[in-house]
C-alpha positions in Angstrom: 79.4 112.8 107.5 80.6 110.8 104.4 83.9 112.8 104.5 84.4 112.1 108.2 83.8 108.4 107.6 86.4 108.4 104.8 88.9 110.2 107.1 88.3 107.7 109.9 88.9 104.9 107.4 92.1 106.7 106.4 93.2 106.9 110.1 92.4 103.2 110.5 94.3 102.2 107.5 97.2 104.4 108.4 97.5 103.0 111.9 97.4 99.5 110.5 100.4 100.3 108.4 102.3 102.3 111.0 101.6 99.8 113.8 102.8 97.0 111.6 105.9 98.6 110.0 106.9 101.3 112.5 106.5 103.8 109.6 103.9 105.0 107.1 101.2 106.8 109.2 101.7 110.1 107.4 102.3 108.6 104.0 99.2 106.4 104.0 96.8 108.8 105.7 97.9 111.8 103.6 97.6 109.8 100.4 94.0 108.7 101.3 93.0 112.2 102.4 94.2 113.7 99.1 92.5 111.0 97.2 89.3 111.8 99.1 89.5 115.4 97.9 91.3 117.3 100.6 94.0 119.8 99.6 97.6 118.8 100.4 98.0 121.5 103.0 94.7 120.5 104.7 95.6 116.8 104.6 99.1 117.3 105.9 97.9 119.8 108.6 95.2 117.3 109.8 97.6 114.4 109.9 100.3 116.3 111.8 97.8 117.6 114.3 96.6 114.1 115.0 100.2 112.9 115.2 100.9 115.4 118.0 98.8 113.2 120.3 99.8 109.8 118.9 103.6 110.5 118.9 103.5 111.9 122.4 102.0 108.7 123.7 104.3 106.6 121.6 107.4 108.5 122.8 106.4 108.0 126.5 105.8 104.3 125.9 109.1 103.8 124.2 110.9 105.7 127.0 109.3 103.5 129.6 110.6 100.4 127.8 114.1 101.8 127.4 113.9 102.1 123.6 114.9 105.8 123.3 118.4 107.0 122.7 118.1 110.6 124.0 121.5 111.5 122.8 120.2 110.9 119.2 116.8 112.4 119.9 118.3 115.8 120.8 120.4 115.9 117.7 117.7 114.8 115.2 114.5 116.2 116.6 115.5 119.9 116.6 116.7 119.9 112.9 113.6 117.8 112.1 111.4 120.4 113.7 113.0 123.2 111.8 112.6 121.3 108.5 109.0 120.5 109.3 108.1 124.1 110.1 109.8 125.3 106.8 108.1 122.5 104.8 104.7 123.4 106.2 105.2 127.1 105.5 106.4 126.2 101.9 103.4 123.9 101.2 100.9 126.4 102.6 102.2 129.1 100.3 101.5 127.1 97.1 98.2 127.2 95.2 96.1 124.0 95.2 97.0 123.4 91.5 100.7 123.5 92.3 100.6 121.7 95.6 98.7 118.6 94.6 101.2 117.5 91.9 104.1 118.3 94.2 102.7 116.4 97.2 101.8 113.4 95.0 105.2 113.4 93.4 106.9 113.3 96.8 104.5 110.6 98.0 105.1 108.6 94.8 108.9 108.8 95.3 108.5 107.7 98.9 106.2 104.9 97.9 109.0 103.6 95.6 111.5 104.0 98.4 109.3 102.0 100.8 108.6 99.3 98.2 112.3 98.8 97.4 113.3 98.9 101.0 111.1 96.0 101.9 111.5 94.2 98.6 115.2 94.1 98.9 115.1 93.4 102.7 118.8 94.3 103.2 120.3 93.3 106.6 121.7 96.0 108.7 125.4 95.9 109.6 126.4 96.4 113.2 128.8 99.2 114.0 130.3 100.6 117.2 129.7 104.1 118.6 126.8 106.5 118.4 125.6 108.6 115.5 126.8 112.2 115.8 125.4 115.6 115.0 127.0 115.7 111.5 125.0 112.7 110.5 121.8 113.3 112.5 121.2 117.0 111.8 121.0 116.8 108.0 119.0 113.6 108.2 116.5 115.2 110.6 116.2 118.4 108.5 115.5 116.5 105.3 113.1 114.0 107.0 111.2 116.9 108.6 110.9 118.9 105.4 109.8 115.9 103.4 107.4 114.9 106.1 105.6 118.3 106.1 105.5 118.9 102.3 104.6 115.3 101.4 102.2 114.8 104.3 104.5 112.0 105.6 108.0 110.6 105.3 109.7 111.0 108.7 109.7 107.3 109.4 110.5 106.1 105.9 113.4 108.5 105.6 114.9 108.3 109.1 114.2 104.7 110.2 115.8 102.9 107.3 118.8 105.3 107.3 119.5 104.8 111.0 119.1 101.0 110.6 121.5 101.0 107.7 124.0 103.1 109.7 124.1 100.3 112.2 125.1 102.2 115.3 121.8 101.9 117.1 119.9 98.7 117.9 116.6 98.2 116.0 114.5 98.9 119.1 116.5 102.0 119.8 116.0 103.2 116.2 112.3 102.8 116.4 112.0 104.4 119.8 114.3 107.3 118.9 112.4 108.0 115.7 109.0 107.8 117.4 110.1 110.1 120.3 111.6 112.6 117.9 108.5 112.7 115.7 106.6 114.5 118.4 108.7 117.6 117.8 108.4 117.2 114.1 104.6 116.9 114.2 104.3 119.8 116.6 106.6 122.0 114.5 104.7 121.2 111.3 101.4 121.9 113.0 102.7 125.3 114.2 103.9 126.0 110.7 100.5 125.2 109.1 98.6 127.3 111.7 101.0 130.2 111.3 100.6 130.1 107.5 96.9 129.1 107.2 95.7 131.0 110.3 93.7 127.9 111.2 91.8 127.9 107.9 91.3 124.5 106.4 92.2 122.6 109.6 89.0 121.1 111.0 88.9 119.6 114.5 86.5 116.9 113.3 89.0 115.7 110.7 91.7 115.3 113.3 89.3 113.5 115.7 88.2 111.2 112.9 91.8 110.3 112.2 92.4 109.6 115.9 89.2 107.5 116.1 90.2 105.3 113.2 93.7 104.9 114.7 92.2 103.7 118.0 90.1 101.1 116.3 93.1 99.9 114.3 95.6 99.7 117.2 94.7 96.1 118.4 94.4 94.9 114.8 97.9 96.3 114.0 99.2 94.5 117.0 97.8 91.2 115.7 99.3 91.9 112.2 102.7 92.5 113.8 102.6 89.1 115.3 101.3 87.2 112.3 102.2 89.1 109.1 105.7 89.5 107.8 106.6 93.2 107.6 108.3 92.8 104.2 105.1 91.6 102.6 103.1 94.5 104.1 105.8 97.0 103.2 105.8 96.0 99.5 102.0 96.1 99.5 101.8 99.6 101.0 104.6 101.0 98.9 102.8 99.8 95.7 99.5 101.2 97.0 101.0 104.6 97.6 102.5 104.7 94.1 99.3 103.5 92.5 97.1 106.1 94.2 99.4 109.1 93.6 100.1 108.3 90.0 96.6 109.5 89.0 97.4 113.1 90.2 100.8 113.1 88.6 99.5 112.0 85.2 96.6 114.4 85.4 99.0 117.3 86.0 101.2 116.1 83.1 98.3 115.9 80.8 98.5 112.1 80.3 95.2 110.6 79.4 93.5 108.0 77.2 95.4 104.9 76.2 98.7 106.2 77.6 97.0 106.7 81.0 95.8 103.1 81.0 99.1 101.7 79.9 101.0 103.6 82.6 98.6 102.4 85.3 98.8 98.8 83.9 102.6 99.0 84.1 102.5 100.2 87.7 100.1 97.4 88.7 102.2 94.8 86.9 105.4 95.9 88.7 103.5 96.0 92.0 102.0 92.6 91.6 105.3 91.2 90.4 107.2 92.7 93.4 104.6 91.3 95.8 104.7 87.8 94.4 108.5 87.8 94.5 108.4 89.0 98.1 105.9 86.3 99.2 107.9 83.6 97.5 111.1 84.9 99.0 109.7 85.1 102.5 108.3 81.6 102.3 111.6 80.2 101.1 113.3 81.9 104.2 110.9 80.3 106.6 107.4 81.6 106.5 105.2 84.7 106.5 105.1 85.5 110.2 106.7 88.7 111.4 110.3 88.5 112.4 111.4 91.4 114.7 
């Protein structure tokens, strides 16, 4: 029961992040599940199975509001699904000792990426035309592979890249990424089941993630309206780095005073980035979300 409560809390926290930023469900929930003691394969499998339901509903909702660019979905979802299936198969073939440092390293790197993305807050540049297969296929494959092996990463990899490309409006980027993620989550789930034979994937874990997400949904909507996404993004990016650093340093044999100093350095950078972002946002006109 204690484990289920922890997983439900992970689902709640993940939905708060994802509902406020449009990315981060897999990163946040996988980080917390691994921190709670689950193996990387079990954590990623549970997250992706839960995402099959959430992304399906999200894709339908975005389609109804006209936020999906189906031209782009067809070109990014299939490579993303292939990458996710291969990533799930690769992660499932690793031993727990090898998988935990790998997953935590990927999550740590993505945490830095998320932190810098929202710290810098670069403005996208408008461009004409639509992104083509040569751009979307590699992006989808890499995003899908990282998403499965790291337990998350589809949104942080694809959303900022498409925004920076500038050929899709922001609402179309979010809708397209959300609709495509259904294929990615489904393919990763198939990969995990094919490799694990269903072992390590517990229905109660998936249901706990979903329950936490349902509770967090209205709270996330409130946060979107009242909290600037740059502040939340820097907070979450630093949290992901802070949490996964423990596993990485343990695998590298770092302990004692060095362990404390590295952790203190991470916290100092995190707090400094957060203070800078808060001051920057206030100087630009307040902390409310601007979408």
